[in-house]
N, C-alpha and C positions, 0 to 999 in steps of 0.2 A: 812239618809245622802245620798246625790246624788253621784253616782260614776262619775268618770271622763268622761266616755262615755255618761252618761246622760247629763252632762254639755255641752259636745261638740254638742250633738244632739240639745239641747235647743238653743245653740248659732247659729248653722247652720239654725235653723228655724226662727231666729230673722231677722229683716231687715238689721242689721249690718252684720250678718253672710252671708246673701244672697248677699250682696254687695261684701264681701270679696271673695266669691266663684266666682262671675262674674269677679272680678279683676284678680283672679288667672287664670281663663280661657282665658282672654284677653292676659295676659302675656305669657301663654303657647303657644298661637298661634303666637307669635312674633318670626320670624326666628332667630333674634340675641339671644334671650333667649334660644331657642332650641339649638343653637350652644354652648352656655355657659354650658348648662346642659350636653350635650354630652361630652364636654371636662372634666367637673367635674367628670362625671361617669367613663370616660375612665381612669382617674388617679387611681381610686379604683380598677378597673378591671385589670389593668396592674400589680398590686402589688401581684397578686396571684401566 
């Protein structure tokens, strides 16, 4: 039985997985998405 890690590795090696990784990289480079991520993380950091 394949572990979840093995399944993730298999997916990331597939054409669909590679496209998903490229899409995530493009989204991470977008300044608006970076700002959204900073606001999201600051909410969790401020509750400590």
